[in-house]
N, C-alpha and C positions, 0 to 999 in steps of 0.2 A: 627840774626841767630836763637835765641831762638824762635822767632815768626814763622820762617819757619818750625822749628821742630814740633811745635804745629799743624800747618796747615797740615803738612805731616801725622802726627799721626791721625788727624781727618779723613783724606781721606782714610787711611788704614781701620779705623773702619767702615766707611760707606760702603766700598767695601765688607768687611767681612759680614756685615748685609745683604747686597743685595744678596751675594752668598748663604748665608744660606736660604734666602727666596726662591730663585730659586730651591735649593735642596729640601726644604720642599714641595714646590709645585709639583715637579716631583714625590716625594714619594707619595703625596696625590693622584695625577693623576694615578700613578701606582696601588695604593691600590683600587681606584675607578674602574679602568679597570679590575683588578682581581675580584672585587666584581661583576661587571656587567657580566663578563664571567661566574662566578659561578652561577649567577641567571639564565642565559640562559640555561646552562646545566641542571639545576634543572627543568626548565620548559619543556625542551625537553625530559627528562627522568623521568617522574613521577613514584612514587613508586607504584608498582602493588598492587591492592586490590584483594586478593584471598578469601575474605570472601563471604559467601552466599548472602550477600546484593548486591554484584556487579553483580550477575547473572541476565541476562535479561529474562523476561517472554515473550514468543513469542505467542501473540494473536493479529493477524493483522486486522481481519475484521469479523464483524457479519452482515449478510445481504443476499440478493439474490445471487445466484451463479455467474451470469454474469451481464452485463449492463441491468438495468431494463427497461421494457417498459410495460405500462398498456395494458390490453386487449382492452379497448376502443380506444386506440391509434393504436394498432397493426392492427385492422380491417380496418383502413383507408389506409393502405399501398397498392399502386398500381404499384410501380416500385422501382428499386434499389436506386434511388435518395432519396426516403423517408428515407432510412436508413443511408445514408452518407452525405446528405445535398447538397445544390446547388453548393457551392464553389468547391467541389471536383468533383461532377457529371458533371459539365461543362467542365472538362478536358477530359472526356471519349469520344472517337471517335466511338468505336464499341465494342460490347460484343460477346463473344464466349460461355459463360456459365453463368447461373444464377440459382442456386439450393437453395431450402429451405429444410433444413435437421433437423430432430428430433435428439436430443442428449440424451444420457444416461450419466449424469454428463458431462464430456467433450468429450466423445467418440461418433463418428458418428454412426448412425444406418442405417438400410436399408429403414427406413421410410422417404421418401423424395419426393419432386416434382421437376422435372427438367424443365429448360428453357434455351433458347439460346439468348435472347434479354434483353434489359434493363427494359422492362415492365414485370410485373408478369403475368403469365398465369392465366386463369380462375380457373384451378385446384390448383394453388399455393395460390390464394386469398381464395378459399374455404377451403384449408388446414389451413391457418392462422386463419380464423374465427372459426375453429373447436377446436383449442387447448385450454387447460384448464389453470388455474392459476398454477404457479410454473413449467411450461413447459420450458425446455431449448432448444433453437433453434440456428442453424447456417445458416446464409445467405451467400452463397459462390458465388462470382462473378469473372470470368476471363474476362479481357477486354484489349483494346488498349487505351493508354492514350497519350495525346499530351502535351508536355511542352510548355506553352504559350510564354515563353521567348525565347527559342531556336528553337522552332518548331520541336524538336525531338519527334519521335513516338516510344513508347516501350510497350511491353506486361507486364502486372502486374496483381495483384488480390487484393481483399479485402474481409475479412471474419468477419463481425460483429457477435459476440456471444451475445445472448440475453436471458434474463429470463423474462417470462410473470408474472407480478405482479398485485395484486388487486389495484383498484383505490385509496384505502387508506390502506397502509401497516400496519401490526401488529407492535405494539409498547410496549416497556417494561416500566413499571412504578415503580420507586423506587426513592424517593426524596433524598436519601443519595448518590447514585452513579449510573452511567450508567451501562448498562449490560456488555459492554466490559471491563470497569474498574473493575467490580465485578469479572469477569473471571480472569483478570490479577492478581489481588491481591490475590485471593484465590487459583489460580493454582501455584503460585510461590513456596510454600513449596514442591510441588511434583517434582520440577525441581532442587532443591538444590544439590542433590546427583547424578544428571545425567550429563554425559559429553556433553558439548555443541556441539562439533563437530560430535556427533553421532545422534543428534536429526534431524529427517527428516521433510519435509513439510507435515503437516497433514491437513485433511479436514473432518469436521463432518457435518452431516445433522440433522436437527430436524424440527418438524412441530408444529406451533402454531395453535391449532384447533379453530374452530369457537366458541367454548365455553371458550377459553382462557387457555386451558390446554396444556401441552407439551406432544407430542407423537412421535413415530417413530424416536427416537434418535439413530443414527448409525454412525459408523466411515467409511468413504469412503476411506480415505488414512491415514494409521497409522503414528504416529510420530516415530515409531520404538521402542517405549517403552509402553508396555501394561498398566503399572501403570499410566502413564501420560494420555493415552487415556481414561482409566476408570475414572480417577479423573475428567476429563473434562465432561464426560457424567453425572457423579454424580452432578457436580455443575450446569449444565443446568437443570437437572430434579428437583433439590431441591433449585432453586433460590428463595430468599426471596420475591422478588417483584412480581407484577402481570402483566400478559400480556393482552393487549387490542387487541381483535381479529381484523383481517383485514376485510375490507368491499368492496364489489363490487360496480359497478356504480349505483345500485339500493339502496345502503345503507344496503344490507343484509350482515350479518357476514359470512365469508368464511375461509376455512383453508389456511394457507400460509406456504410453506416450506422455511426455511432459512438455511444458512451455517455458519460455524465458520472456518476460516483459522487460523492455528496455527503451531507451530514448526518453523524450519528454512525455510526461504523463498526459493522457488525454482526458476528456470529460467523462 
């Protein structure tokens, strides 16, 4: 009898220890689940940084206005295929329009040579050979294209925007930083007090002369804040590095016009 009582008591003790272990494990799992849940919320809801250090400086590009093409390459053009490549040109069945248009910034002018086929006309070829460096051009083509998979025919168009550049473009020399990094770092203080949502897409033109000096700095599209525009002009005209002038196909130094895209990106 006494032996049975001892065995029974040991059994009760073992059951109690097991129950406590299960309870403790459940509490630990619950705590871990609560901790994990808190971690996720913290990751999804970071604390906002309203300091000036969090403000982005909008300098997107320094270079030619549009897709660059050297003058020595441009004079080789004889058809629209030259501008868009064989893969796409092979899909074109017929043309209804092929115009070469001189641009003022991105605006079309009345200076243009018109055509109706895929080949450039003699006047268009002559026009392309006559344009100078830093000229902006639009090649506008309307045509019928065939989907090689479905056989479907449909009307469409393509409009390559081009900037004629020297064979060797102007370069900025400063071993400490690139020109665009120089602008980003030094333009930042001018943006700290400006509302981000009111800054517009800006565009600035400047010329690197054949002597390596900066000239003709002008705002084409304002950021909406005169102080920001003026600071960018100042930074470009007083940059600490040196500009190596552009060169043509003969190795002669020539002027080159460049642009700076800044502010909020547009559509």
